[in-house]
PDBQT receptor file of N, H, CA, C and O in Angstrom, charges set to zero:
ATOM      1  N   MET A   1      -4.962  13.014  16.192  1.00  0.00    +0.000 N 
ATOM      2  CA  MET A   1      -4.587  12.396  14.945  1.00  0.00    +0.000 C 
ATOM      3  C   MET A   1      -4.152  10.966  15.238  1.00  0.00    +0.000 C 
ATOM      4  O   MET A   1      -3.387  10.729  16.174  1.00  0.00    +0.000 OA
ATOM      5  N   LYS A   2      -4.620  10.039  14.466  1.00  0.00    +0.000 N 
ATOM      6  H   LYS A   2      -5.241  10.232  13.706  1.00  0.00    +0.000 HD
ATOM      7  CA  LYS A   2      -4.241   8.644  14.646  1.00  0.00    +0.000 C 
ATOM      8  C   LYS A   2      -2.805   8.439  14.181  1.00  0.00    +0.000 C 
ATOM      9  O   LYS A   2      -2.304   9.177  13.333  1.00  0.00    +0.000 OA
ATOM     10  N   LEU A   3      -2.154   7.437  14.739  1.00  0.00    +0.000 N 
ATOM     11  H   LEU A   3      -2.561   6.836  15.428  1.00  0.00    +0.000 HD
ATOM     12  CA  LEU A   3      -0.768   7.165  14.378  1.00  0.00    +0.000 C 
ATOM     13  C   LEU A   3      -0.625   6.797  12.912  1.00  0.00    +0.000 C 
ATOM     14  O   LEU A   3       0.369   7.164  12.285  1.00  0.00    +0.000 OA
ATOM     15  N   ASP A   4      -1.591   6.081  12.348  1.00  0.00    +0.000 N 
ATOM     16  H   ASP A   4      -2.399   5.784  12.858  1.00  0.00    +0.000 HD
ATOM     17  CA  ASP A   4      -1.527   5.706  10.938  1.00  0.00    +0.000 C 
ATOM     18  C   ASP A   4      -1.475   6.945  10.056  1.00  0.00    +0.000 C 
ATOM     19  O   ASP A   4      -0.689   7.006   9.111  1.00  0.00    +0.000 OA
ATOM     20  N   ALA A   5      -2.304   7.923  10.360  1.00  0.00    +0.000 N 
ATOM     21  H   ALA A   5      -2.943   7.873  11.128  1.00  0.00    +0.000 HD
ATOM     22  CA  ALA A   5      -2.335   9.155   9.575  1.00  0.00    +0.000 C 
ATOM     23  C   ALA A   5      -1.047   9.941   9.769  1.00  0.00    +0.000 C 
ATOM     24  O   ALA A   5      -0.530  10.524   8.817  1.00  0.00    +0.000 OA
ATOM     25  N   ALA A   6      -0.528   9.963  10.981  1.00  0.00    +0.000 N 
ATOM     26  H   ALA A   6      -0.948   9.489  11.754  1.00  0.00    +0.000 HD
ATOM     27  CA  ALA A   6       0.700  10.713  11.263  1.00  0.00    +0.000 C 
ATOM     28  C   ALA A   6       1.899  10.117  10.541  1.00  0.00    +0.000 C 
ATOM     29  O   ALA A   6       2.808  10.851  10.153  1.00  0.00    +0.000 OA
ATOM     30  N   SER A   7       1.918   8.817  10.357  1.00  0.00    +0.000 N 
ATOM     31  H   SER A   7       1.180   8.221  10.673  1.00  0.00    +0.000 HD
ATOM     32  CA  SER A   7       3.065   8.180   9.707  1.00  0.00    +0.000 C 
ATOM     33  C   SER A   7       3.167   8.540   8.234  1.00  0.00    +0.000 C 
ATOM     34  O   SER A   7       4.224   8.353   7.632  1.00  0.00    +0.000 OA
ATOM     35  N   LYS A   8       2.096   9.052   7.640  1.00  0.00    +0.000 N 
ATOM     36  H   LYS A   8       1.237   9.204   8.129  1.00  0.00    +0.000 HD
ATOM     37  CA  LYS A   8       2.106   9.427   6.230  1.00  0.00    +0.000 C 
ATOM     38  C   LYS A   8       2.506  10.883   6.017  1.00  0.00    +0.000 C 
ATOM     39  O   LYS A   8       2.658  11.322   4.877  1.00  0.00    +0.000 OA
ATOM     40  N   LEU A   9       2.678  11.640   7.109  1.00  0.00    +0.000 N 
ATOM     41  H   LEU A   9       2.554  11.283   8.035  1.00  0.00    +0.000 HD
ATOM     42  CA  LEU A   9       3.067  13.041   7.007  1.00  0.00    +0.000 C 
ATOM     43  C   LEU A   9       4.573  13.153   6.819  1.00  0.00    +0.000 C 
ATOM     44  O   LEU A   9       5.316  12.266   7.240  1.00  0.00    +0.000 OA
ATOM     45  N   PRO A  10       5.039  14.245   6.184  1.00  0.00    +0.000 N 
ATOM     46  CA  PRO A  10       6.482  14.474   6.102  1.00  0.00    +0.000 C 
ATOM     47  C   PRO A  10       7.071  14.665   7.501  1.00  0.00    +0.000 C 
ATOM     48  O   PRO A  10       6.349  14.976   8.448  1.00  0.00    +0.000 OA
ATOM     49  N   GLU A  11       8.376  14.477   7.622  1.00  0.00    +0.000 N 
ATOM     50  H   GLU A  11       8.963  14.224   6.852  1.00  0.00    +0.000 HD
ATOM     51  CA  GLU A  11       9.034  14.529   8.939  1.00  0.00    +0.000 C 
ATOM     52  C   GLU A  11       8.724  15.816   9.688  1.00  0.00    +0.000 C 
ATOM     53  O   GLU A  11       8.382  15.760  10.870  1.00  0.00    +0.000 OA
ATOM     54  N   ARG A  12       8.829  16.969   9.046  1.00  0.00    +0.000 N 
ATOM     55  H   ARG A  12       9.107  17.014   8.086  1.00  0.00    +0.000 HD
ATOM     56  CA  ARG A  12       8.588  18.251   9.727  1.00  0.00    +0.000 C 
ATOM     57  C   ARG A  12       7.143  18.336  10.221  1.00  0.00    +0.000 C 
ATOM     58  O   ARG A  12       6.889  18.818  11.325  1.00  0.00    +0.000 OA
ATOM     59  N   ALA A  13       6.208  17.874   9.411  1.00  0.00    +0.000 N 
ATOM     60  H   ALA A  13       6.414  17.482   8.514  1.00  0.00    +0.000 HD
ATOM     61  CA  ALA A  13       4.796  17.917   9.808  1.00  0.00    +0.000 C 
ATOM     62  C   ALA A  13       4.544  17.015  11.013  1.00  0.00    +0.000 C 
ATOM     63  O   ALA A  13       3.733  17.344  11.879  1.00  0.00    +0.000 OA
ATOM     64  N   ARG A  14       5.234  15.886  11.070  1.00  0.00    +0.000 N 
ATOM     65  H   ARG A  14       5.892  15.618  10.366  1.00  0.00    +0.000 HD
ATOM     66  CA  ARG A  14       5.089  14.998  12.237  1.00  0.00    +0.000 C 
ATOM     67  C   ARG A  14       5.636  15.672  13.489  1.00  0.00    +0.000 C 
ATOM     68  O   ARG A  14       5.056  15.552  14.567  1.00  0.00    +0.000 OA
ATOM     69  N   ARG A  15       6.753  16.381  13.346  1.00  0.00    +0.000 N 
ATOM     70  H   ARG A  15       7.225  16.479  12.469  1.00  0.00    +0.000 HD
ATOM     71  CA  ARG A  15       7.307  17.099  14.501  1.00  0.00    +0.000 C 
ATOM     72  C   ARG A  15       6.367  18.194  14.958  1.00  0.00    +0.000 C 
ATOM     73  O   ARG A  15       6.186  18.390  16.160  1.00  0.00    +0.000 OA
ATOM     74  N   VAL A  16       5.767  18.910  14.025  1.00  0.00    +0.000 N 
ATOM     75  H   VAL A  16       5.915  18.751  13.049  1.00  0.00    +0.000 HD
ATOM     76  CA  VAL A  16       4.813  19.966  14.385  1.00  0.00    +0.000 C 
ATOM     77  C   VAL A  16       3.634  19.354  15.132  1.00  0.00    +0.000 C 
ATOM     78  O   VAL A  16       3.191  19.900  16.143  1.00  0.00    +0.000 OA
ATOM     79  N   GLN A  17       3.128  18.236  14.650  1.00  0.00    +0.000 N 
ATOM     80  H   GLN A  17       3.488  17.793  13.829  1.00  0.00    +0.000 HD
ATOM     81  CA  GLN A  17       2.011  17.559  15.313  1.00  0.00    +0.000 C 
ATOM     82  C   GLN A  17       2.422  17.088  16.707  1.00  0.00    +0.000 C 
ATOM     83  O   GLN A  17       1.652  17.220  17.659  1.00  0.00    +0.000 OA
ATOM     84  N   LEU A  18       3.622  16.545  16.830  1.00  0.00    +0.000 N 
ATOM     85  H   LEU A  18       4.247  16.437  16.057  1.00  0.00    +0.000 HD
ATOM     86  CA  LEU A  18       4.122  16.118  18.137  1.00  0.00    +0.000 C 
ATOM     87  C   LEU A  18       4.208  17.304  19.086  1.00  0.00    +0.000 C 
ATOM     88  O   LEU A  18       3.839  17.185  20.254  1.00  0.00    +0.000 OA
ATOM     89  N   LEU A  19       4.685  18.443  18.605  1.00  0.00    +0.000 N 
ATOM     90  H   LEU A  19       4.985  18.540  17.656  1.00  0.00    +0.000 HD
ATOM     91  CA  LEU A  19       4.789  19.636  19.454  1.00  0.00    +0.000 C 
ATOM     92  C   LEU A  19       3.419  20.106  19.924  1.00  0.00    +0.000 C 
ATOM     93  O   LEU A  19       3.276  20.565  21.057  1.00  0.00    +0.000 OA
ATOM     94  N   LYS A  20       2.418  19.995  19.069  1.00  0.00    +0.000 N 
ATOM     95  H   LYS A  20       2.534  19.621  18.149  1.00  0.00    +0.000 HD
ATOM     96  CA  LYS A  20       1.055  20.353  19.477  1.00  0.00    +0.000 C 
ATOM     97  C   LYS A  20       0.582  19.441  20.611  1.00  0.00    +0.000 C 
ATOM     98  O   LYS A  20      -0.009  19.899  21.588  1.00  0.00    +0.000 OA
ATOM     99  N   ILE A  21       0.854  18.154  20.461  1.00  0.00    +0.000 N 
ATOM    100  H   ILE A  21       1.334  17.783  19.667  1.00  0.00    +0.000 HD
ATOM    101  CA  ILE A  21       0.461  17.192  21.494  1.00  0.00    +0.000 C 
ATOM    102  C   ILE A  21       1.211  17.478  22.791  1.00  0.00    +0.000 C 
ATOM    103  O   ILE A  21       0.617  17.467  23.869  1.00  0.00    +0.000 OA
ATOM    104  N   LEU A  22       2.510  17.735  22.689  1.00  0.00    +0.000 N 
ATOM    105  H   LEU A  22       2.993  17.744  21.813  1.00  0.00    +0.000 HD
ATOM    106  CA  LEU A  22       3.303  18.018  23.884  1.00  0.00    +0.000 C 
ATOM    107  C   LEU A  22       2.860  19.313  24.552  1.00  0.00    +0.000 C 
ATOM    108  O   LEU A  22       2.813  19.392  25.779  1.00  0.00    +0.000 OA
ATOM    109  N   ASP A  23       2.534  20.331  23.753  1.00  0.00    +0.000 N 
ATOM    110  H   ASP A  23       2.573  20.267  22.756  1.00  0.00    +0.000 HD
ATOM    111  CA  ASP A  23       2.026  21.589  24.321  1.00  0.00    +0.000 C 
ATOM    112  C   ASP A  23       0.739  21.351  25.106  1.00  0.00    +0.000 C 
ATOM    113  O   ASP A  23       0.545  21.909  26.186  1.00  0.00    +0.000 OA
ATOM    114  N   GLU A  24      -0.136  20.515  24.547  1.00  0.00    +0.000 N 
ATOM    115  H   GLU A  24       0.022  20.062  23.670  1.00  0.00    +0.000 HD
ATOM    116  CA  GLU A  24      -1.400  20.196  25.222  1.00  0.00    +0.000 C 
ATOM    117  C   GLU A  24      -1.131  19.479  26.547  1.00  0.00    +0.000 C 
ATOM    118  O   GLU A  24      -1.745  19.798  27.565  1.00  0.00    +0.000 OA
ATOM    119  N   LEU A  25      -0.223  18.522  26.529  1.00  0.00    +0.000 N 
ATOM    120  H   LEU A  25       0.276  18.263  25.702  1.00  0.00    +0.000 HD
ATOM    121  CA  LEU A  25       0.119  17.801  27.757  1.00  0.00    +0.000 C 
ATOM    122  C   LEU A  25       0.737  18.736  28.791  1.00  0.00    +0.000 C 
ATOM    123  O   LEU A  25       0.408  18.665  29.975  1.00  0.00    +0.000 OA
ATOM    124  N   MET A  26       1.632  19.611  28.342  1.00  0.00    +0.000 N 
ATOM    125  H   MET A  26       1.900  19.669  27.380  1.00  0.00    +0.000 HD
ATOM    126  CA  MET A  26       2.291  20.545  29.258  1.00  0.00    +0.000 C 
ATOM    127  C   MET A  26       1.292  21.530  29.853  1.00  0.00    +0.000 C 
ATOM    128  O   MET A  26       1.435  21.938  31.006  1.00  0.00    +0.000 OA
ATOM    129  N   SER A  27       0.282  21.913  29.075  1.00  0.00    +0.000 N 
ATOM    130  H   SER A  27       0.166  21.582  28.139  1.00  0.00    +0.000 HD
ATOM    131  CA  SER A  27      -0.729  22.837  29.597  1.00  0.00    +0.000 C 
ATOM    132  C   SER A  27      -1.547  22.191  30.716  1.00  0.00    +0.000 C 
ATOM    133  O   SER A  27      -2.127  22.884  31.552  1.00  0.00    +0.000 OA
ATOM    134  N   GLN A  28      -1.587  20.858  30.722  1.00  0.00    +0.000 N 
ATOM    135  H   GLN A  28      -1.116  20.295  30.043  1.00  0.00    +0.000 HD
ATOM    136  CA  GLN A  28      -2.290  20.116  31.768  1.00  0.00    +0.000 C 
ATOM    137  C   GLN A  28      -1.322  19.650  32.863  1.00  0.00    +0.000 C 
ATOM    138  O   GLN A  28      -1.680  18.863  33.739  1.00  0.00    +0.000 OA
ATOM    139  N   ASN A  29      -0.085  20.160  32.786  1.00  0.00    +0.000 N 
ATOM    140  H   ASN A  29       0.206  20.800  32.074  1.00  0.00    +0.000 HD
ATOM    141  CA  ASN A  29       0.952  19.818  33.755  1.00  0.00    +0.000 C 
ATOM    142  C   ASN A  29       1.275  18.321  33.741  1.00  0.00    +0.000 C 
ATOM    143  O   ASN A  29       1.595  17.736  34.776  1.00  0.00    +0.000 OA
ATOM    144  N   LEU A  30       1.185  17.713  32.558  1.00  0.00    +0.000 N 
ATOM    145  H   LEU A  30       0.925  18.188  31.717  1.00  0.00    +0.000 HD
ATOM    146  CA  LEU A  30       1.512  16.303  32.378  1.00  0.00    +0.000 C 
ATOM    147  C   LEU A  30       2.868  16.181  31.697  1.00  0.00    +0.000 C 
ATOM    148  O   LEU A  30       3.397  17.155  31.162  1.00  0.00    +0.000 OA
ATOM    149  N   LYS A  31       3.420  14.986  31.722  1.00  0.00    +0.000 N 
ATOM    150  H   LYS A  31       2.990  14.194  32.156  1.00  0.00    +0.000 HD
ATOM    151  CA  LYS A  31       4.712  14.725  31.098  1.00  0.00    +0.000 C 
ATOM    152  C   LYS A  31       4.543  13.668  30.019  1.00  0.00    +0.000 C 
ATOM    153  O   LYS A  31       3.556  12.933  29.992  1.00  0.00    +0.000 OA
ATOM    154  N   ALA A  32       5.533  13.608  29.126  1.00  0.00    +0.000 N 
ATOM    155  H   ALA A  32       6.335  14.205  29.148  1.00  0.00    +0.000 HD
ATOM    156  CA  ALA A  32       5.511  12.611  28.059  1.00  0.00    +0.000 C 
ATOM    157  C   ALA A  32       6.909  12.044  27.879  1.00  0.00    +0.000 C 
ATOM    158  O   ALA A  32       7.906  12.718  28.139  1.00  0.00    +0.000 OA
ATOM    159  N   LEU A  33       6.966  10.825  27.441  1.00  0.00    +0.000 N 
ATOM    160  H   LEU A  33       6.155  10.278  27.230  1.00  0.00    +0.000 HD
ATOM    161  CA  LEU A  33       8.219  10.169  27.116  1.00  0.00    +0.000 C 
ATOM    162  C   LEU A  33       8.184   9.888  25.619  1.00  0.00    +0.000 C 
ATOM    163  O   LEU A  33       7.280   9.208  25.133  1.00  0.00    +0.000 OA
ATOM    164  N   VAL A  34       9.162  10.408  24.892  1.00  0.00    +0.000 N 
ATOM    165  H   VAL A  34       9.896  10.960  25.287  1.00  0.00    +0.000 HD
ATOM    166  CA  VAL A  34       9.182  10.295  23.431  1.00  0.00    +0.000 C 
ATOM    167  C   VAL A  34      10.291   9.328  23.032  1.00  0.00    +0.000 C 
ATOM    168  O   VAL A  34      11.439   9.476  23.451  1.00  0.00    +0.000 OA
ATOM    169  N   PHE A  35       9.941   8.349  22.226  1.00  0.00    +0.000 N 
ATOM    170  H   PHE A  35       9.009   8.228  21.885  1.00  0.00    +0.000 HD
ATOM    171  CA  PHE A  35      10.894   7.369  21.720  1.00  0.00    +0.000 C 
ATOM    172  C   PHE A  35      11.097   7.581  20.231  1.00  0.00    +0.000 C 
ATOM    173  O   PHE A  35      10.183   8.003  19.522  1.00  0.00    +0.000 OA
ATOM    174  N   SER A  36      12.298   7.285  19.767  1.00  0.00    +0.000 N 
ATOM    175  H   SER A  36      13.039   6.942  20.343  1.00  0.00    +0.000 HD
ATOM    176  CA  SER A  36      12.590   7.295  18.340  1.00  0.00    +0.000 C 
ATOM    177  C   SER A  36      13.723   6.315  18.086  1.00  0.00    +0.000 C 
ATOM    178  O   SER A  36      14.563   6.083  18.956  1.00  0.00    +0.000 OA
ATOM    179  N   GLN A  37      13.741   5.747  16.901  1.00  0.00    +0.000 N 
ATOM    180  H   GLN A  37      13.059   5.936  16.194  1.00  0.00    +0.000 HD
ATOM    181  CA  GLN A  37      14.847   4.873  16.526  1.00  0.00    +0.000 C 
ATOM    182  C   GLN A  37      16.064   5.686  16.106  1.00  0.00    +0.000 C 
ATOM    183  O   GLN A  37      17.174   5.156  16.050  1.00  0.00    +0.000 OA
ATOM    184  N   LEU A  38      15.866   6.961  15.813  1.00  0.00    +0.000 N 
ATOM    185  H   LEU A  38      14.965   7.391  15.858  1.00  0.00    +0.000 HD
ATOM    186  CA  LEU A  38      16.952   7.807  15.324  1.00  0.00    +0.000 C 
ATOM    187  C   LEU A  38      17.290   8.895  16.338  1.00  0.00    +0.000 C 
ATOM    188  O   LEU A  38      16.440   9.714  16.686  1.00  0.00    +0.000 OA
ATOM    189  N   ILE A  39      18.517   8.898  16.801  1.00  0.00    +0.000 N 
ATOM    190  H   ILE A  39      19.207   8.233  16.518  1.00  0.00    +0.000 HD
ATOM    191  CA  ILE A  39      18.949   9.909  17.769  1.00  0.00    +0.000 C 
ATOM    192  C   ILE A  39      18.869  11.301  17.152  1.00  0.00    +0.000 C 
ATOM    193  O   ILE A  39      18.564  12.270  17.847  1.00  0.00    +0.000 OA
ATOM    194  N   LYS A  40      19.139  11.406  15.860  1.00  0.00    +0.000 N 
ATOM    195  H   LYS A  40      19.386  10.619  15.296  1.00  0.00    +0.000 HD
ATOM    196  CA  LYS A  40      19.068  12.700  15.164  1.00  0.00    +0.000 C 
ATOM    197  C   LYS A  40      17.687  13.333  15.340  1.00  0.00    +0.000 C 
ATOM    198  O   LYS A  40      17.577  14.535  15.584  1.00  0.00    +0.000 OA
ATOM    199  N   ILE A  41      16.654  12.533  15.216  1.00  0.00    +0.000 N 
ATOM    200  H   ILE A  41      16.744  11.557  15.018  1.00  0.00    +0.000 HD
ATOM    201  CA  ILE A  41      15.284  13.034  15.368  1.00  0.00    +0.000 C 
ATOM    202  C   ILE A  41      15.047  13.494  16.804  1.00  0.00    +0.000 C 
ATOM    203  O   ILE A  41      14.413  14.525  17.029  1.00  0.00    +0.000 OA
ATOM    204  N   LEU A  42      15.550  12.740  17.769  1.00  0.00    +0.000 N 
ATOM    205  H   LEU A  42      16.064  11.902  17.586  1.00  0.00    +0.000 HD
ATOM    206  CA  LEU A  42      15.390  13.139  19.169  1.00  0.00    +0.000 C 
ATOM    207  C   LEU A  42      16.085  14.469  19.447  1.00  0.00    +0.000 C 
ATOM    208  O   LEU A  42      15.576  15.287  20.213  1.00  0.00    +0.000 OA
ATOM    209  N   HIS A  43      17.242  14.688  18.832  1.00  0.00    +0.000 N 
ATOM    210  H   HIS A  43      17.656  14.023  18.209  1.00  0.00    +0.000 HD
ATOM    211  CA  HIS A  43      17.935  15.971  18.999  1.00  0.00    +0.000 C 
ATOM    212  C   HIS A  43      17.119  17.111  18.391  1.00  0.00    +0.000 C 
ATOM    213  O   HIS A  43      17.047  18.196  18.968  1.00  0.00    +0.000 OA
ATOM    214  N   LEU A  44      16.509  16.874  17.240  1.00  0.00    +0.000 N 
ATOM    215  H   LEU A  44      16.567  15.993  16.771  1.00  0.00    +0.000 HD
ATOM    216  CA  LEU A  44      15.661  17.899  16.620  1.00  0.00    +0.000 C 
ATOM    217  C   LEU A  44      14.459  18.217  17.503  1.00  0.00    +0.000 C 
ATOM    218  O   LEU A  44      14.105  19.381  17.690  1.00  0.00    +0.000 OA
ATOM    219  N   ILE A  45      13.842  17.183  18.039  1.00  0.00    +0.000 N 
ATOM    220  H   ILE A  45      14.130  16.238  17.887  1.00  0.00    +0.000 HD
ATOM    221  CA  ILE A  45      12.689  17.375  18.926  1.00  0.00    +0.000 C 
ATOM    222  C   ILE A  45      13.122  18.126  20.184  1.00  0.00    +0.000 C 
ATOM    223  O   ILE A  45      12.421  19.023  20.653  1.00  0.00    +0.000 OA
ATOM    224  N   GLU A  46      14.276  17.754  20.723  1.00  0.00    +0.000 N 
ATOM    225  H   GLU A  46      14.846  17.025  20.342  1.00  0.00    +0.000 HD
ATOM    226  CA  GLU A  46      14.783  18.449  21.914  1.00  0.00    +0.000 C 
ATOM    227  C   GLU A  46      14.984  19.937  21.623  1.00  0.00    +0.000 C 
ATOM    228  O   GLU A  46      14.650  20.785  22.449  1.00  0.00    +0.000 OA
ATOM    229  N   THR A  47      15.528  20.248  20.448  1.00  0.00    +0.000 N 
ATOM    230  H   THR A  47      15.799  19.558  19.777  1.00  0.00    +0.000 HD
ATOM    231  CA  THR A  47      15.731  21.644  20.049  1.00  0.00    +0.000 C 
ATOM    232  C   THR A  47      14.404  22.389  19.977  1.00  0.00    +0.000 C 
ATOM    233  O   THR A  47      14.331  23.569  20.320  1.00  0.00    +0.000 OA
ATOM    234  N   ASP A  48      13.365  21.706  19.536  1.00  0.00    +0.000 N 
ATOM    235  H   ASP A  48      13.424  20.748  19.257  1.00  0.00    +0.000 HD
ATOM    236  CA  ASP A  48      12.034  22.323  19.450  1.00  0.00    +0.000 C 
ATOM    237  C   ASP A  48      11.391  22.485  20.827  1.00  0.00    +0.000 C 
ATOM    238  O   ASP A  48      10.722  23.486  21.087  1.00  0.00    +0.000 OA
ATOM    239  N   VAL A  49      11.590  21.511  21.701  1.00  0.00    +0.000 N 
ATOM    240  H   VAL A  49      12.134  20.698  21.490  1.00  0.00    +0.000 HD
ATOM    241  CA  VAL A  49      10.876  21.463  22.981  1.00  0.00    +0.000 C 
ATOM    242  C   VAL A  49      11.560  22.280  24.077  1.00  0.00    +0.000 C 
ATOM    243  O   VAL A  49      10.883  22.903  24.895  1.00  0.00    +0.000 OA
ATOM    244  N   ARG A  50      12.862  22.284  24.100  1.00  0.00    +0.000 N 
ATOM    245  H   ARG A  50      13.411  21.778  23.435  1.00  0.00    +0.000 HD
ATOM    246  CA  ARG A  50      13.598  22.925  25.203  1.00  0.00    +0.000 C 
ATOM    247  C   ARG A  50      13.165  24.372  25.453  1.00  0.00    +0.000 C 
ATOM    248  O   ARG A  50      12.982  24.733  26.616  1.00  0.00    +0.000 OA
ATOM    249  N   PRO A  51      12.990  25.224  24.435  1.00  0.00    +0.000 N 
ATOM    250  CA  PRO A  51      12.545  26.603  24.712  1.00  0.00    +0.000 C 
ATOM    251  C   PRO A  51      11.147  26.683  25.340  1.00  0.00    +0.000 C 
ATOM    252  O   PRO A  51      10.803  27.683  25.970  1.00  0.00    +0.000 OA
ATOM    253  N   ARG A  52      10.355  25.640  25.167  1.00  0.00    +0.000 N 
ATOM    254  H   ARG A  52      10.634  24.827  24.656  1.00  0.00    +0.000 HD
ATOM    255  CA  ARG A  52       8.993  25.634  25.716  1.00  0.00    +0.000 C 
ATOM    256  C   ARG A  52       8.979  25.331  27.214  1.00  0.00    +0.000 C 
ATOM    257  O   ARG A  52       7.970  25.541  27.887  1.00  0.00    +0.000 OA
ATOM    258  N   GLY A  53      10.089  24.842  27.721  1.00  0.00    +0.000 N 
ATOM    259  H   GLY A  53      10.908  24.671  27.174  1.00  0.00    +0.000 HD
ATOM    260  CA  GLY A  53      10.173  24.546  29.153  1.00  0.00    +0.000 C 
ATOM    261  C   GLY A  53      10.062  23.098  29.386  1.00  0.00    +0.000 C 
ATOM    262  O   GLY A  53      10.111  22.652  30.532  1.00  0.00    +0.000 OA
TER     263      GLY A  53
């Protein structure tokens, strides 16, 4: 999904899309660095990602 299209999605849908991307990267044993202007969003993402390993 292009970033332009992702920016038009609601917040939860963007997180779901991010999790799909992160799952794909993790399946290839790759890492990702996620940036956000809002710490609250990073905490939500951390809550979603931490159980995945």
